[in-house]
N, C-alpha and C positions, 0 to 999 in steps of 0.2 A: 640440587637433587638431594632428597632425604636430609634436610637441614635439621639442626637442633632447634627446639622451640624458641630458645632465646634469640638465635640468629634470625629465625623467621619473623619473630616479633619486630626486631630492628629493621628488617627489610620492609615490612608492611608499613611501619611508621614513616620510614624514609620515602616510600613510594607515594603514600598519601600526601605527605608534605610537599613533594615535588610534582604533584598532579600527574603521576605516571599511571599507566594501565597495569593493574596487578592481577595475576592469576595464581591461585593457590589450590593445590589438589591435596586432599587428605581425609582422614577419618574424623567426622565431626557430628555434632548435634546442631539443630537450628531451631530457635524459638522466636516467634513473632508475637508482639503485643501492640494493640492499637485499635483500629476500627473493628477488628475481630481478634482472635487468638489462635495460634497454631503451634504444634510441636512436631518436629521431625527427629526421630530417635537416631541412634548411631548408625553411620554408614559412610562410605567413601563418596565424596562429592567434589565439585569444582566451584570455587568462589572466584568471582570476578568483581573487581572494583575499578570503575573507569575514571578517567581524568576529571569528569564533571561531578564526581561524587555519587554516581549511581551504582547500585549493587545488584548482582545476580547470583543465584545459587542454582547450579545445574546438577541433575542426577545423571546416571550412566546412559539413559535413553530419553528420547523426546527433545524437541527443539525449544520448548518453552521452559523458562526457569521454574523451579518448584517454589522458590521465594524470590522476591525482588523488592527493591526500593528505588524510587526516582532520584534524579540528580539533587545535589546540594545537601547530601547527608553529612552529619557530623560524626566523627569516629573516635572511639576510645579502644586502644589495643593494650592488652596486659597479659601477664602470666598469673594464673590462679594457683597458688600454692606450689608454683614452679612446675606443675604437672599438666596444666591445661592452658592452651593459648586461647584467649578470649578476644573476639573481634565484635565490637558493638557499634552498630550504625543507628543513629537516631534522627528524627525529624520533629519539629515543633508544631507545624501546621500542615496536616493534623498531627497530633502527638502520637508517635508510634516508634517502635524500636525493633530491630532485627539483631539477634545475637547468635554468633557461632562459637562453639567450643571445640577446639581441635586437641586430640590426644596424640595425633601423629600426622606429620606433614610429609608427603612423598615428593612434592615439587613446589617450588615458589619462584616466580619470576616477575620482575618489574620492568616494564617496557616503555621507552620514550617513543611513541608512535607519531610520525609526521604524516598527517592526512588532511590536506587542504582541497582535495578533489571534490567536484560537484557531482551529485547524483542525478542522472537523467534516465528516464524510462522511455525507451524507443519503441513506439508502436507506429507502424506505417498506416497510410490511408487505406490500403488493402486490408490490413488487419482490423482496422476500425469497422470496415464494411462487414468483415467476417463476424465480428462481435455482434453487430446489429442484426445480421442474419440469424445468429444463434439466439439472440434475445431481442426481438423487435420492441419490447416494452421500454428499452433504452430510449427510443424515440417517442413512443406513444402507446399507452395501454390499448389493447384490442386490435392492433395492427396484424394483418395476415399477409405474409409474403407471397408475391406472385412470381417474381423472377429477379435476377440480377443482370447487370450489363445489358439492358434492353436498348436496342437501337431506336433512336428517335429521328429517322431520316438523316438529313444533312447536318442536323444539330449535334449529333454525336450519340453517346451511350449514357443512359442514366446509371447511377450507382445501384440503387435499389428501387424496385417497382412493387407497390403493395396496395392493399385495400384496407380502409379504416373501418371502425365499428359501425358506421352509418352506411357503408356500402360505397363510399366515394373512392375513386382511384387516387393513389398518392405517389408522387414522384419525390424521392429522397436524394438529395445531393449531399455528399459527405466531404468535409474538409478536415485535414489533420491539423492545420494551423489556423490562426484567426482568419475568419472568412471576410473577403473584401467585397465591395459592391459588384465586381465582376462575377463573383460566385452567385450572387443573386440574379444577375442577368443571364448567366448560364442556366440556372434553374428555370428561369422564365422561358427560355427557348425550348427546353424539354417539355414544360407544361403546355405551352401553346401548341406544340406539335402533337401532343397526345390528345388535346381537346378537339383537334380536327378529326381524330380517328374515333374517339370514344363517344358513346351515347349516354354518358352519365357524368356527374360532376367530377372534376379533377382538382386536387389540391397539390401544393408544393411545400416541402419542408426542407429547410437548410439546416444541417447539423455540423457543428464545429465546437471547439473548446470555448471560443468567444468570437465576437464580431469586431471588425475594424470600423473606424469612424465612417459614418454615412451608410453602412450596410443595413442597420436596423430601420432607418427611415425609408430606404429603398424597398426593403421587404414589405413594410407596411403599405407603401403606395401600390405595390404590385399585388398585395393581398395574400402573401405567403407567410408561413410560420417559421420560427426559429426554435431549435431545441439544442441546448448546451449538452454536448457529449464529450467527456474528457478521455484522452488516451489512457489515463490511469484506470478509469472504470472499465474501458474495453479490455485492458490487460487482465484485470481480475476475472472477467468473463471468459477470456480465452485460455487462461492458465490451466483450469481443470479439463479443458476440452480440446487439447492439442491434436487429438487424433480424429475429431469429428469432421464429417464432410458436409459442406454447405448443402448438397443436394438432399440430405436427410431432412432439411428443415423447410424446403420449398413446399408450398401448398399446391 
């Protein structure tokens, strides 16, 4: 806390050499030169240098950095006239540089972070259905929703029941994981049941992140379509609409 600039310089040099995560808060200016040019005049900011050599400069509000550099930066740290601490991050391809000058540092910390965890975005099958109800174009442009969880006799319940731009009825079967041939057969049971009731063409669409071996061939033989829908894309649709109700989007 409140280190002398010489001590802060030594800490930064050590942290970069040891590939530690560095956080420095202080009063600084920021200058960028490269594909464009920018200058940020004096103010209190937070500098982050990560173990991979990436650089971020944050202001007091907002989640995005005001300046940043991608990984594998080269660094030069020095004291200018003993009064200003200079941190220079450069890259050669493309040629660009980001330079910070500190006249005061309020905090500096070097962290050896151990992080081997894997990132997994968990979206359930029900949430994927909700995303498709909110945005049917995920499956196909021009789809109009009719209902969800429609009973198809003894075959069970469809996930989504819709109408396409040509007026055909569409049964949509949703799978959270790679879809197996059994999913195609399940879709076929729903479509065949609906064809016995309806007086117009009926289509079937299987949605999943990907297909298991043999599923694509079976879908083609049955005459149904496949649409790749990822849980990640569904998550992006659901995120700003957490309070929306499915009934608002039924036609």
